[in-house]
Biotite code that builds the C-alpha atoms (Angstrom):
import biotite.structure as struc

atoms = struc.array([
    struc.Atom([10.596, 3.772, -4.005], chain_id="A", res_id=1, res_name="MET", atom_name="CA", element="C"),
    struc.Atom([7.859, 3.664, -1.712], chain_id="A", res_id=2, res_name="ALA", atom_name="CA", element="C"),
    struc.Atom([6.896, 1.346, 0.361], chain_id="A", res_id=3, res_name="ARG", atom_name="CA", element="C"),
    struc.Atom([3.135, 0.554, 0.802], chain_id="A", res_id=4, res_name="SER", atom_name="CA", element="C"),
    struc.Atom([-0.283, -1.370, 5.084], chain_id="A", res_id=5, res_name="SER", atom_name="CA", element="C"),
    struc.Atom([-1.582, -1.272, 5.150], chain_id="A", res_id=6, res_name="ASP", atom_name="CA", element="C"),
    struc.Atom([1.392, -2.742, 5.124], chain_id="A", res_id=7, res_name="SER", atom_name="CA", element="C"),
    struc.Atom([4.964, -2.046, 2.266], chain_id="A", res_id=8, res_name="THR", atom_name="CA", element="C"),
    struc.Atom([6.234, -1.761, -0.676], chain_id="A", res_id=9, res_name="SER", atom_name="CA", element="C"),
    struc.Atom([8.450, -4.314, -2.485], chain_id="A", res_id=10, res_name="PRO", atom_name="CA", element="C"),
    struc.Atom([10.205, -1.540, -3.631], chain_id="A", res_id=11, res_name="ALA", atom_name="CA", element="C"),
    struc.Atom([11.315, -1.141, 0.432], chain_id="A", res_id=12, res_name="SER", atom_name="CA", element="C"),
    struc.Atom([12.035, -4.908, 1.513], chain_id="A", res_id=13, res_name="ALA", atom_name="CA", element="C"),
    struc.Atom([13.265, -6.044, -1.375], chain_id="A", res_id=14, res_name="ALA", atom_name="CA", element="C"),
    struc.Atom([15.567, -3.243, -1.985], chain_id="A", res_id=15, res_name="GLY", atom_name="CA", element="C"),
    struc.Atom([14.678, -3.275, -6.086], chain_id="A", res_id=16, res_name="ARG", atom_name="CA", element="C"),
    struc.Atom([14.076, 0.086, -6.697], chain_id="A", res_id=17, res_name="ARG", atom_name="CA", element="C"),
    struc.Atom([15.307, 4.029, -5.530], chain_id="A", res_id=18, res_name="LYS", atom_name="CA", element="C"),
    struc.Atom([13.251, 7.085, -6.842], chain_id="A", res_id=19, res_name="THR", atom_name="CA", element="C"),
    struc.Atom([15.262, 9.384, -9.364], chain_id="A", res_id=20, res_name="SER", atom_name="CA", element="C"),
    struc.Atom([14.785, 11.642, -11.939], chain_id="A", res_id=21, res_name="SER", atom_name="CA", element="C"),
    struc.Atom([17.209, 11.583, -14.768], chain_id="A", res_id=22, res_name="ARG", atom_name="CA", element="C"),
    struc.Atom([19.407, 15.190, -15.614], chain_id="A", res_id=23, res_name="SER", atom_name="CA", element="C"),
    struc.Atom([17.654, 17.903, -16.677], chain_id="A", res_id=24, res_name="GLY", atom_name="CA", element="C"),
    struc.Atom([15.288, 17.348, -14.239], chain_id="A", res_id=25, res_name="GLY", atom_name="CA", element="C"),
    struc.Atom([12.554, 15.218, -15.935], chain_id="A", res_id=26, res_name="LEU", atom_name="CA", element="C"),
    struc.Atom([11.498, 12.519, -14.863], chain_id="A", res_id=27, res_name="PRO", atom_name="CA", element="C"),
    struc.Atom([12.847, 9.201, -15.146], chain_id="A", res_id=28, res_name="GLY", atom_name="CA", element="C"),
    struc.Atom([10.603, 5.593, -15.317], chain_id="A", res_id=29, res_name="VAL", atom_name="CA", element="C"),
    struc.Atom([11.110, 5.148, -11.737], chain_id="A", res_id=30, res_name="GLU", atom_name="CA", element="C"),
    struc.Atom([9.825, 8.666, -11.082], chain_id="A", res_id=31, res_name="GLU", atom_name="CA", element="C"),
    struc.Atom([6.868, 7.653, -13.534], chain_id="A", res_id=32, res_name="VAL", atom_name="CA", element="C"),
    struc.Atom([6.025, 4.798, -11.411], chain_id="A", res_id=33, res_name="VAL", atom_name="CA", element="C"),
    struc.Atom([6.004, 6.552, -7.989], chain_id="A", res_id=34, res_name="ARG", atom_name="CA", element="C"),
    struc.Atom([4.022, 9.830, -9.137], chain_id="A", res_id=35, res_name="ILE", atom_name="CA", element="C"),
    struc.Atom([1.494, 6.524, -10.864], chain_id="A", res_id=36, res_name="LEU", atom_name="CA", element="C"),
    struc.Atom([1.664, 5.065, -7.749], chain_id="A", res_id=37, res_name="GLU", atom_name="CA", element="C"),
    struc.Atom([0.886, 7.957, -5.654], chain_id="A", res_id=38, res_name="GLU", atom_name="CA", element="C"),
    struc.Atom([-2.346, 9.003, -7.689], chain_id="A", res_id=39, res_name="ASP", atom_name="CA", element="C"),
    struc.Atom([-3.395, 5.187, -7.487], chain_id="A", res_id=40, res_name="ILE", atom_name="CA", element="C"),
    struc.Atom([-3.047, 5.193, -3.581], chain_id="A", res_id=41, res_name="ILE", atom_name="CA", element="C"),
    struc.Atom([-4.476, 8.537, -2.851], chain_id="A", res_id=42, res_name="PHE", atom_name="CA", element="C"),
    struc.Atom([-7.497, 7.957, -4.823], chain_id="A", res_id=43, res_name="GLY", atom_name="CA", element="C"),
    struc.Atom([-7.121, 9.998, -8.133], chain_id="A", res_id=44, res_name="ARG", atom_name="CA", element="C"),
    struc.Atom([-6.892, 7.354, -10.305], chain_id="A", res_id=45, res_name="LEU", atom_name="CA", element="C"),
    struc.Atom([-9.912, 5.380, -9.654], chain_id="A", res_id=46, res_name="LYS", atom_name="CA", element="C"),
    struc.Atom([-10.055, 1.104, -10.497], chain_id="A", res_id=47, res_name="PRO", atom_name="CA", element="C"),
    struc.Atom([-11.127, 0.551, -14.320], chain_id="A", res_id=48, res_name="ARG", atom_name="CA", element="C"),
    struc.Atom([-10.068, 3.926, -14.850], chain_id="A", res_id=49, res_name="GLU", atom_name="CA", element="C"),
    struc.Atom([-7.861, 4.042, -18.226], chain_id="A", res_id=50, res_name="ARG", atom_name="CA", element="C"),
    struc.Atom([-4.107, 5.318, -18.527], chain_id="A", res_id=51, res_name="LEU", atom_name="CA", element="C"),
    struc.Atom([-3.408, 6.956, -22.191], chain_id="A", res_id=52, res_name="VAL", atom_name="CA", element="C"),
    struc.Atom([0.401, 7.245, -22.882], chain_id="A", res_id=53, res_name="GLU", atom_name="CA", element="C"),
    struc.Atom([-0.362, 10.614, -24.979], chain_id="A", res_id=54, res_name="ASP", atom_name="CA", element="C"),
    struc.Atom([-2.243, 12.118, -21.798], chain_id="A", res_id=55, res_name="VAL", atom_name="CA", element="C"),
    struc.Atom([0.842, 11.082, -19.556], chain_id="A", res_id=56, res_name="LEU", atom_name="CA", element="C"),
    struc.Atom([3.208, 11.961, -21.735], chain_id="A", res_id=57, res_name="MET", atom_name="CA", element="C"),
    struc.Atom([2.326, 15.432, -22.059], chain_id="A", res_id=58, res_name="ALA", atom_name="CA", element="C"),
    struc.Atom([1.257, 15.412, -18.193], chain_id="A", res_id=59, res_name="ARG", atom_name="CA", element="C"),
    struc.Atom([4.782, 14.963, -17.125], chain_id="A", res_id=60, res_name="LEU", atom_name="CA", element="C"),
    struc.Atom([6.351, 15.832, -20.097], chain_id="A", res_id=61, res_name="ALA", atom_name="CA", element="C"),
    struc.Atom([8.057, 12.173, -20.895], chain_id="A", res_id=62, res_name="VAL", atom_name="CA", element="C"),
    struc.Atom([8.991, 10.307, -24.357], chain_id="A", res_id=63, res_name="LYS", atom_name="CA", element="C"),
    struc.Atom([6.272, 7.391, -25.231], chain_id="A", res_id=64, res_name="ARG", atom_name="CA", element="C"),
    struc.Atom([9.131, 4.624, -23.655], chain_id="A", res_id=65, res_name="HIS", atom_name="CA", element="C"),
    struc.Atom([9.769, 5.723, -20.388], chain_id="A", res_id=66, res_name="VAL", atom_name="CA", element="C"),
    struc.Atom([5.088, 5.848, -20.014], chain_id="A", res_id=67, res_name="VAL", atom_name="CA", element="C"),
    struc.Atom([5.178, 2.544, -21.782], chain_id="A", res_id=68, res_name="ARG", atom_name="CA", element="C"),
    struc.Atom([8.103, 0.993, -19.148], chain_id="A", res_id=69, res_name="GLN", atom_name="CA", element="C"),
    struc.Atom([6.676, 2.457, -16.210], chain_id="A", res_id=70, res_name="ALA", atom_name="CA", element="C"),
    struc.Atom([3.566, 1.433, -16.989], chain_id="A", res_id=71, res_name="LEU", atom_name="CA", element="C"),
    struc.Atom([4.850, -2.853, -17.937], chain_id="A", res_id=72, res_name="ALA", atom_name="CA", element="C"),
    struc.Atom([6.214, -2.090, -14.229], chain_id="A", res_id=73, res_name="GLU", atom_name="CA", element="C"),
    struc.Atom([3.315, -1.323, -12.745], chain_id="A", res_id=74, res_name="LEU", atom_name="CA", element="C"),
    struc.Atom([1.961, -4.086, -14.696], chain_id="A", res_id=75, res_name="GLU", atom_name="CA", element="C"),
    struc.Atom([4.412, -6.515, -13.592], chain_id="A", res_id=76, res_name="ARG", atom_name="CA", element="C"),
    struc.Atom([3.378, -5.552, -9.666], chain_id="A", res_id=77, res_name="LEU", atom_name="CA", element="C"),
    struc.Atom([-0.436, -6.197, -10.707], chain_id="A", res_id=78, res_name="GLY", atom_name="CA", element="C"),
    struc.Atom([-1.452, -2.455, -9.837], chain_id="A", res_id=79, res_name="VAL", atom_name="CA", element="C"),
    struc.Atom([-2.312, -2.019, -13.406], chain_id="A", res_id=80, res_name="VAL", atom_name="CA", element="C"),
    struc.Atom([-3.898, -4.128, -16.060], chain_id="A", res_id=81, res_name="VAL", atom_name="CA", element="C"),
    struc.Atom([-2.982, -4.119, -20.177], chain_id="A", res_id=82, res_name="ARG", atom_name="CA", element="C"),
    struc.Atom([-6.287, -5.417, -22.406], chain_id="A", res_id=83, res_name="GLU", atom_name="CA", element="C"),
    struc.Atom([-4.877, -5.909, -25.967], chain_id="A", res_id=84, res_name="ARG", atom_name="CA", element="C"),
    struc.Atom([-6.700, -3.313, -28.474], chain_id="A", res_id=85, res_name="ASN", atom_name="CA", element="C"),
    struc.Atom([-7.243, -1.046, -24.966], chain_id="A", res_id=86, res_name="LYS", atom_name="CA", element="C"),
    struc.Atom([-4.430, -0.247, -23.300], chain_id="A", res_id=87, res_name="GLY", atom_name="CA", element="C"),
    struc.Atom([-3.329, 0.065, -19.779], chain_id="A", res_id=88, res_name="SER", atom_name="CA", element="C"),
    struc.Atom([-6.176, 0.669, -16.879], chain_id="A", res_id=89, res_name="ALA", atom_name="CA", element="C"),
    struc.Atom([-5.619, 0.722, -12.829], chain_id="A", res_id=90, res_name="VAL", atom_name="CA", element="C"),
    struc.Atom([-6.612, -2.512, -12.197], chain_id="A", res_id=91, res_name="ARG", atom_name="CA", element="C"),
    struc.Atom([-9.960, -3.418, -10.596], chain_id="A", res_id=92, res_name="ASP", atom_name="CA", element="C"),
    struc.Atom([-10.811, -6.260, -7.939], chain_id="A", res_id=93, res_name="PHE", atom_name="CA", element="C"),
    struc.Atom([-14.157, -8.577, -8.119], chain_id="A", res_id=94, res_name="ALA", atom_name="CA", element="C"),
    struc.Atom([-15.635, -8.789, -4.396], chain_id="A", res_id=95, res_name="PRO", atom_name="CA", element="C"),
    struc.Atom([-14.065, -12.599, -4.744], chain_id="A", res_id=96, res_name="GLN", atom_name="CA", element="C"),
    struc.Atom([-10.784, -11.454, -5.478], chain_id="A", res_id=97, res_name="ASP", atom_name="CA", element="C"),
    struc.Atom([-10.914, -8.967, -3.075], chain_id="A", res_id=98, res_name="VAL", atom_name="CA", element="C"),
    struc.Atom([-11.825, -11.646, -0.103], chain_id="A", res_id=99, res_name="GLU", atom_name="CA", element="C"),
    struc.Atom([-9.089, -13.889, -1.859], chain_id="A", res_id=100, res_name="ALA", atom_name="CA", element="C"),
    struc.Atom([-6.120, -11.607, -1.521], chain_id="A", res_id=101, res_name="ILE", atom_name="CA", element="C"),
    struc.Atom([-7.174, -10.537, 1.741], chain_id="A", res_id=102, res_name="TYR", atom_name="CA", element="C"),
    struc.Atom([-7.135, -13.810, 3.561], chain_id="A", res_id=103, res_name="ASP", atom_name="CA", element="C"),
    struc.Atom([-3.660, -14.346, 1.852], chain_id="A", res_id=104, res_name="VAL", atom_name="CA", element="C"),
    struc.Atom([-2.474, -10.750, 3.628], chain_id="A", res_id=105, res_name="ARG", atom_name="CA", element="C"),
    struc.Atom([-4.274, -11.691, 6.943], chain_id="A", res_id=106, res_name="ALA", atom_name="CA", element="C"),
    struc.Atom([-2.138, -15.209, 6.946], chain_id="A", res_id=107, res_name="VAL", atom_name="CA", element="C"),
    struc.Atom([0.666, -13.302, 5.631], chain_id="A", res_id=108, res_name="LEU", atom_name="CA", element="C"),
    struc.Atom([1.379, -10.716, 8.450], chain_id="A", res_id=109, res_name="GLN", atom_name="CA", element="C"),
    struc.Atom([-0.374, -13.221, 11.424], chain_id="A", res_id=110, res_name="ARG", atom_name="CA", element="C"),
    struc.Atom([2.763, -15.455, 10.177], chain_id="A", res_id=111, res_name="HIS", atom_name="CA", element="C"),
    struc.Atom([5.440, -13.026, 10.471], chain_id="A", res_id=112, res_name="ALA", atom_name="CA", element="C"),
    struc.Atom([3.886, -11.706, 13.966], chain_id="A", res_id=113, res_name="ALA", atom_name="CA", element="C"),
    struc.Atom([4.515, -15.061, 15.301], chain_id="A", res_id=114, res_name="SER", atom_name="CA", element="C"),
    struc.Atom([7.893, -15.067, 14.338], chain_id="A", res_id=115, res_name="LEU", atom_name="CA", element="C"),
    struc.Atom([9.279, -12.078, 15.915], chain_id="A", res_id=116, res_name="ILE", atom_name="CA", element="C"),
    struc.Atom([12.062, -13.467, 18.651], chain_id="A", res_id=117, res_name="PRO", atom_name="CA", element="C"),
    struc.Atom([10.918, -12.301, 22.052], chain_id="A", res_id=118, res_name="PHE", atom_name="CA", element="C"),
    struc.Atom([11.761, -10.561, 24.015], chain_id="A", res_id=119, res_name="PRO", atom_name="CA", element="C"),
    struc.Atom([11.438, -7.849, 20.843], chain_id="A", res_id=120, res_name="VAL", atom_name="CA", element="C"),
    struc.Atom([16.023, -5.916, 20.463], chain_id="A", res_id=121, res_name="ALA", atom_name="CA", element="C"),
    struc.Atom([15.289, -2.596, 22.431], chain_id="A", res_id=122, res_name="PRO", atom_name="CA", element="C"),
    struc.Atom([16.279, -0.998, 19.343], chain_id="A", res_id=123, res_name="ASP", atom_name="CA", element="C"),
    struc.Atom([13.746, -2.336, 17.523], chain_id="A", res_id=124, res_name="VAL", atom_name="CA", element="C"),
    struc.Atom([10.902, -0.952, 19.756], chain_id="A", res_id=125, res_name="VAL", atom_name="CA", element="C"),
    struc.Atom([12.879, 2.291, 19.959], chain_id="A", res_id=126, res_name="ALA", atom_name="CA", element="C"),
    struc.Atom([13.006, 2.266, 15.796], chain_id="A", res_id=127, res_name="GLU", atom_name="CA", element="C"),
    struc.Atom([8.816, 1.434, 15.701], chain_id="A", res_id=128, res_name="LEU", atom_name="CA", element="C"),
    struc.Atom([8.556, 3.847, 18.872], chain_id="A", res_id=129, res_name="GLU", atom_name="CA", element="C"),
    struc.Atom([10.164, 6.901, 16.298], chain_id="A", res_id=130, res_name="ALA", atom_name="CA", element="C"),
    struc.Atom([8.688, 6.301, 13.530], chain_id="A", res_id=131, res_name="ILE", atom_name="CA", element="C"),
    struc.Atom([5.238, 6.429, 15.114], chain_id="A", res_id=132, res_name="HIS", atom_name="CA", element="C"),
    struc.Atom([5.448, 9.574, 16.850], chain_id="A", res_id=133, res_name="ALA", atom_name="CA", element="C"),
    struc.Atom([6.353, 11.213, 12.793], chain_id="A", res_id=134, res_name="ARG", atom_name="CA", element="C"),
    struc.Atom([3.017, 9.457, 11.333], chain_id="A", res_id=135, res_name="HIS", atom_name="CA", element="C"),
    struc.Atom([1.276, 10.699, 14.150], chain_id="A", res_id=136, res_name="SER", atom_name="CA", element="C"),
    struc.Atom([2.422, 14.195, 13.732], chain_id="A", res_id=137, res_name="GLN", atom_name="CA", element="C"),
    struc.Atom([1.315, 13.645, 9.353], chain_id="A", res_id=138, res_name="ALA", atom_name="CA", element="C"),
    struc.Atom([-2.007, 12.371, 10.721], chain_id="A", res_id=139, res_name="VAL", atom_name="CA", element="C"),
    struc.Atom([-2.615, 15.065, 12.579], chain_id="A", res_id=140, res_name="GLU", atom_name="CA", element="C"),
    struc.Atom([-1.571, 17.469, 10.100], chain_id="A", res_id=141, res_name="ALA", atom_name="CA", element="C"),
    struc.Atom([-3.683, 15.720, 7.152], chain_id="A", res_id=142, res_name="GLY", atom_name="CA", element="C"),
    struc.Atom([0.027, 15.535, 5.072], chain_id="A", res_id=143, res_name="ASP", atom_name="CA", element="C"),
    struc.Atom([-1.143, 12.453, 3.491], chain_id="A", res_id=144, res_name="LEU", atom_name="CA", element="C"),
    struc.Atom([2.150, 11.522, 2.003], chain_id="A", res_id=145, res_name="ARG", atom_name="CA", element="C"),
    struc.Atom([3.776, 11.746, 4.920], chain_id="A", res_id=146, res_name="ALA", atom_name="CA", element="C"),
    struc.Atom([1.081, 9.526, 6.597], chain_id="A", res_id=147, res_name="VAL", atom_name="CA", element="C"),
    struc.Atom([1.619, 7.214, 3.303], chain_id="A", res_id=148, res_name="TYR", atom_name="CA", element="C"),
    struc.Atom([5.129, 6.893, 3.467], chain_id="A", res_id=149, res_name="ARG", atom_name="CA", element="C"),
    struc.Atom([5.096, 6.829, 7.045], chain_id="A", res_id=150, res_name="LEU", atom_name="CA", element="C"),
    struc.Atom([2.866, 4.003, 7.307], chain_id="A", res_id=151, res_name="ASN", atom_name="CA", element="C"),
    struc.Atom([5.148, 2.199, 5.250], chain_id="A", res_id=152, res_name="ASN", atom_name="CA", element="C"),
    struc.Atom([8.471, 2.710, 7.365], chain_id="A", res_id=153, res_name="GLU", atom_name="CA", element="C"),
    struc.Atom([6.212, 1.250, 10.432], chain_id="A", res_id=154, res_name="PHE", atom_name="CA", element="C"),
    struc.Atom([5.203, -1.752, 8.858], chain_id="A", res_id=155, res_name="HIS", atom_name="CA", element="C"),
    struc.Atom([8.648, -2.331, 7.600], chain_id="A", res_id=156, res_name="ASP", atom_name="CA", element="C"),
    struc.Atom([10.039, -2.098, 9.834], chain_id="A", res_id=157, res_name="ALA", atom_name="CA", element="C"),
    struc.Atom([7.681, -4.390, 12.047], chain_id="A", res_id=158, res_name="LEU", atom_name="CA", element="C"),
    struc.Atom([8.234, -7.234, 9.716], chain_id="A", res_id=159, res_name="PHE", atom_name="CA", element="C"),
    struc.Atom([11.505, -7.050, 9.147], chain_id="A", res_id=160, res_name="ALA", atom_name="CA", element="C"),
    struc.Atom([11.767, -7.991, 12.898], chain_id="A", res_id=161, res_name="ALA", atom_name="CA", element="C"),
    struc.Atom([10.654, -11.766, 11.932], chain_id="A", res_id=162, res_name="CYS", atom_name="CA", element="C"),
    struc.Atom([13.925, -12.318, 10.360], chain_id="A", res_id=163, res_name="GLY", atom_name="CA", element="C"),
    struc.Atom([12.842, -14.037, 7.008], chain_id="A", res_id=164, res_name="ASN", atom_name="CA", element="C"),
    struc.Atom([13.719, -11.535, 4.333], chain_id="A", res_id=165, res_name="PRO", atom_name="CA", element="C"),
    struc.Atom([11.818, -13.314, 1.564], chain_id="A", res_id=166, res_name="TYR", atom_name="CA", element="C"),
    struc.Atom([8.200, -13.419, 3.918], chain_id="A", res_id=167, res_name="LEU", atom_name="CA", element="C"),
    struc.Atom([9.040, -9.614, 3.941], chain_id="A", res_id=168, res_name="VAL", atom_name="CA", element="C"),
    struc.Atom([9.044, -9.017, 0.774], chain_id="A", res_id=169, res_name="ALA", atom_name="CA", element="C"),
    struc.Atom([5.924, -10.958, -0.408], chain_id="A", res_id=170, res_name="THR", atom_name="CA", element="C"),
    struc.Atom([4.311, -9.049, 2.194], chain_id="A", res_id=171, res_name="ILE", atom_name="CA", element="C"),
    struc.Atom([4.690, -6.066, 0.238], chain_id="A", res_id=172, res_name="SER", atom_name="CA", element="C"),
    struc.Atom([3.739, -7.588, -2.867], chain_id="A", res_id=173, res_name="GLU", atom_name="CA", element="C"),
    struc.Atom([0.809, -7.994, -1.579], chain_id="A", res_id=174, res_name="TYR", atom_name="CA", element="C"),
    struc.Atom([0.449, -4.617, -0.125], chain_id="A", res_id=175, res_name="ALA", atom_name="CA", element="C"),
    struc.Atom([1.458, -3.351, -3.822], chain_id="A", res_id=176, res_name="TRP", atom_name="CA", element="C"),
    struc.Atom([-1.317, -5.061, -5.616], chain_id="A", res_id=177, res_name="LEU", atom_name="CA", element="C"),
    struc.Atom([-3.809, -3.734, -3.831], chain_id="A", res_id=178, res_name="VAL", atom_name="CA", element="C"),
    struc.Atom([-3.066, -0.086, -3.702], chain_id="A", res_id=179, res_name="HIS", atom_name="CA", element="C"),
    struc.Atom([-6.574, 1.134, -5.580], chain_id="A", res_id=180, res_name="ALA", atom_name="CA", element="C"),
    struc.Atom([-8.096, -1.171, -2.604], chain_id="A", res_id=181, res_name="ILE", atom_name="CA", element="C"),
    struc.Atom([-6.173, 0.454, 0.167], chain_id="A", res_id=182, res_name="ARG", atom_name="CA", element="C"),
    struc.Atom([-6.838, 4.115, -1.168], chain_id="A", res_id=183, res_name="SER", atom_name="CA", element="C"),
    struc.Atom([-10.469, 4.271, 0.526], chain_id="A", res_id=184, res_name="TYR", atom_name="CA", element="C"),
    struc.Atom([-8.224, 4.226, 3.827], chain_id="A", res_id=185, res_name="ARG", atom_name="CA", element="C"),
    struc.Atom([-6.574, 7.230, 2.998], chain_id="A", res_id=186, res_name="ILE", atom_name="CA", element="C"),
    struc.Atom([-9.049, 9.262, 2.316], chain_id="A", res_id=187, res_name="ALA", atom_name="CA", element="C"),
    struc.Atom([-11.230, 8.547, 5.104], chain_id="A", res_id=188, res_name="ASP", atom_name="CA", element="C"),
    struc.Atom([-9.617, 10.241, 8.569], chain_id="A", res_id=189, res_name="PRO", atom_name="CA", element="C"),
    struc.Atom([-11.193, 8.470, 10.962], chain_id="A", res_id=190, res_name="LYS", atom_name="CA", element="C"),
    struc.Atom([-9.631, 5.191, 9.852], chain_id="A", res_id=191, res_name="LEU", atom_name="CA", element="C"),
    struc.Atom([-6.309, 6.935, 9.807], chain_id="A", res_id=192, res_name="LEU", atom_name="CA", element="C"),
    struc.Atom([-6.601, 7.489, 13.525], chain_id="A", res_id=193, res_name="ARG", atom_name="CA", element="C"),
    struc.Atom([-7.824, 4.175, 13.769], chain_id="A", res_id=194, res_name="GLN", atom_name="CA", element="C"),
    struc.Atom([-4.185, 2.928, 12.203], chain_id="A", res_id=195, res_name="ALA", atom_name="CA", element="C"),
    struc.Atom([-2.040, 4.797, 13.649], chain_id="A", res_id=196, res_name="ARG", atom_name="CA", element="C"),
    struc.Atom([-4.218, 3.952, 16.782], chain_id="A", res_id=197, res_name="ASP", atom_name="CA", element="C"),
    struc.Atom([-3.172, 0.386, 16.103], chain_id="A", res_id=198, res_name="GLU", atom_name="CA", element="C"),
    struc.Atom([0.133, 1.119, 15.521], chain_id="A", res_id=199, res_name="HIS", atom_name="CA", element="C"),
    struc.Atom([0.448, 2.045, 19.083], chain_id="A", res_id=200, res_name="ALA", atom_name="CA", element="C"),
    struc.Atom([-1.213, -0.851, 20.390], chain_id="A", res_id=201, res_name="LEU", atom_name="CA", element="C"),
    struc.Atom([1.562, -3.522, 18.126], chain_id="A", res_id=202, res_name="MET", atom_name="CA", element="C"),
    struc.Atom([4.167, -1.695, 19.788], chain_id="A", res_id=203, res_name="ILE", atom_name="CA", element="C"),
    struc.Atom([2.509, -1.920, 23.188], chain_id="A", res_id=204, res_name="GLU", atom_name="CA", element="C"),
    struc.Atom([2.077, -5.604, 22.875], chain_id="A", res_id=205, res_name="ALA", atom_name="CA", element="C"),
    struc.Atom([5.696, -5.930, 21.823], chain_id="A", res_id=206, res_name="LEU", atom_name="CA", element="C"),
    struc.Atom([6.756, -4.186, 25.320], chain_id="A", res_id=207, res_name="ARG", atom_name="CA", element="C"),
    struc.Atom([5.064, -6.707, 26.885], chain_id="A", res_id=208, res_name="ALA", atom_name="CA", element="C"),
    struc.Atom([5.552, -9.996, 24.932], chain_id="A", res_id=209, res_name="GLY", atom_name="CA", element="C"),
    struc.Atom([2.248, -10.160, 24.262], chain_id="A", res_id=210, res_name="ASP", atom_name="CA", element="C"),
    struc.Atom([2.508, -12.330, 20.979], chain_id="A", res_id=211, res_name="ARG", atom_name="CA", element="C"),
    struc.Atom([-1.459, -13.313, 20.704], chain_id="A", res_id=212, res_name="LYS", atom_name="CA", element="C"),
    struc.Atom([-1.947, -9.549, 21.164], chain_id="A", res_id=213, res_name="THR", atom_name="CA", element="C"),
    struc.Atom([0.075, -8.793, 18.172], chain_id="A", res_id=214, res_name="LEU", atom_name="CA", element="C"),
    struc.Atom([-0.339, -11.437, 15.578], chain_id="A", res_id=215, res_name="MET", atom_name="CA", element="C"),
    struc.Atom([-4.200, -10.353, 15.776], chain_id="A", res_id=216, res_name="GLU", atom_name="CA", element="C"),
    struc.Atom([-3.371, -6.993, 15.840], chain_id="A", res_id=217, res_name="LEU", atom_name="CA", element="C"),
    struc.Atom([-1.478, -7.733, 12.307], chain_id="A", res_id=218, res_name="CYS", atom_name="CA", element="C"),
    struc.Atom([-4.141, -10.002, 10.715], chain_id="A", res_id=219, res_name="GLU", atom_name="CA", element="C"),
    struc.Atom([-7.220, -7.397, 12.024], chain_id="A", res_id=220, res_name="GLN", atom_name="CA", element="C"),
    struc.Atom([-4.814, -4.260, 10.768], chain_id="A", res_id=221, res_name="HIS", atom_name="CA", element="C"),
    struc.Atom([-5.893, -4.532, 6.923], chain_id="A", res_id=222, res_name="ILE", atom_name="CA", element="C"),
    struc.Atom([-9.127, -5.129, 7.520], chain_id="A", res_id=223, res_name="LEU", atom_name="CA", element="C"),
    struc.Atom([-10.715, -1.682, 6.948], chain_id="A", res_id=224, res_name="PRO", atom_name="CA", element="C"),
    struc.Atom([-9.718, -0.878, 3.594], chain_id="A", res_id=225, res_name="SER", atom_name="CA", element="C"),
    struc.Atom([-10.804, -4.105, 2.350], chain_id="A", res_id=226, res_name="LYS", atom_name="CA", element="C"),
    struc.Atom([-14.337, -3.304, 3.731], chain_id="A", res_id=227, res_name="GLU", atom_name="CA", element="C"),
    struc.Atom([-13.855, 0.322, 2.811], chain_id="A", res_id=228, res_name="ALA", atom_name="CA", element="C"),
    struc.Atom([-13.690, -0.650, -0.681], chain_id="A", res_id=229, res_name="TYR", atom_name="CA", element="C"),
    struc.Atom([-16.145, -3.686, -0.728], chain_id="A", res_id=230, res_name="LEU", atom_name="CA", element="C"),
    struc.Atom([-18.908, -0.883, 0.676], chain_id="A", res_id=231, res_name="ALA", atom_name="CA", element="C"),
    struc.Atom([-18.474, 1.210, -1.968], chain_id="A", res_id=232, res_name="GLN", atom_name="CA", element="C"),
    struc.Atom([-18.491, -1.709, -4.963], chain_id="A", res_id=233, res_name="GLU", atom_name="CA", element="C"),
    struc.Atom([-21.920, -2.358, -3.106], chain_id="A", res_id=234, res_name="ARG", atom_name="CA", element="C"),
    struc.Atom([-23.285, 1.127, -3.825], chain_id="A", res_id=235, res_name="SER", atom_name="CA", element="C"),
    struc.Atom([-22.190, 1.409, -7.497], chain_id="A", res_id=236, res_name="ALA", atom_name="CA", element="C"),
    struc.Atom([-23.898, -2.216, -8.138], chain_id="A", res_id=237, res_name="LEU", atom_name="CA", element="C"),
    struc.Atom([-26.662, -0.805, -6.523], chain_id="A", res_id=238, res_name="ALA", atom_name="CA", element="C"),
    struc.Atom([-26.436, 1.949, -8.189], chain_id="A", res_id=239, res_name="SER", atom_name="CA", element="C"),
    struc.Atom([-26.198, 0.541, -11.794], chain_id="A", res_id=240, res_name="ARG", atom_name="CA", element="C"),
    struc.Atom([-29.026, -1.362, -10.898], chain_id="A", res_id=241, res_name="ALA", atom_name="CA", element="C"),
    struc.Atom([-31.106, 1.541, -9.978], chain_id="A", res_id=242, res_name="TRP", atom_name="CA", element="C"),
    struc.Atom([-30.771, 3.273, -12.948], chain_id="A", res_id=243, res_name="SER", atom_name="CA", element="C"),
    struc.Atom([-31.277, 0.011, -15.384], chain_id="A", res_id=244, res_name="ALA", atom_name="CA", element="C"),
    struc.Atom([-34.786, -0.360, -13.867], chain_id="A", res_id=245, res_name="GLY", atom_name="CA", element="C"),
])
């Protein structure tokens, strides 16, 4: 399963799932979860959009129980909500919830950066440099799937260096929770280049032993997706108010 940052996914940090398919080439539950994850993170499925079982069954050529199990897993991760007599939908967030969740994410990521032992082991820096090089190539090529996966891989490796797997898993879970919010960053080439440049600054801070800068970068790195989402919500609210008036 994929990892998710601005951050990471619980699948990679906690090792809970692997992407797989059933024999015969038809998607299994894990593959359906991955497909829907990408639909959300790449903005093909929007907040509040309904996830109709029959539509998903036809599109993915799977049985109803596979769709239901996949939706249940996404609901467990907080990405999807289920309402009685209405079915499942991509989760959306009130502005105050977005602020609260991102406050928690900032605290978690800053704390993880504070725990990374300095001087940083050369193999950690080398791994981050290698991931960063591939991520940079993907950004320049406009390969959004690779950008997303390598971004997650970078943050997995960075936060794993803190030595606290429970903290890493919690960071991952909160990143999963805000997939629909993070989609606003991945859709903006300027924000993707900004994220790439911030990764380079994080590596530089690790090499220099500059913990203060590293902590600030890890805290600030997640903010553009939040700000883009809130700006879109404000615009939509203003549009609805204008239409009603």
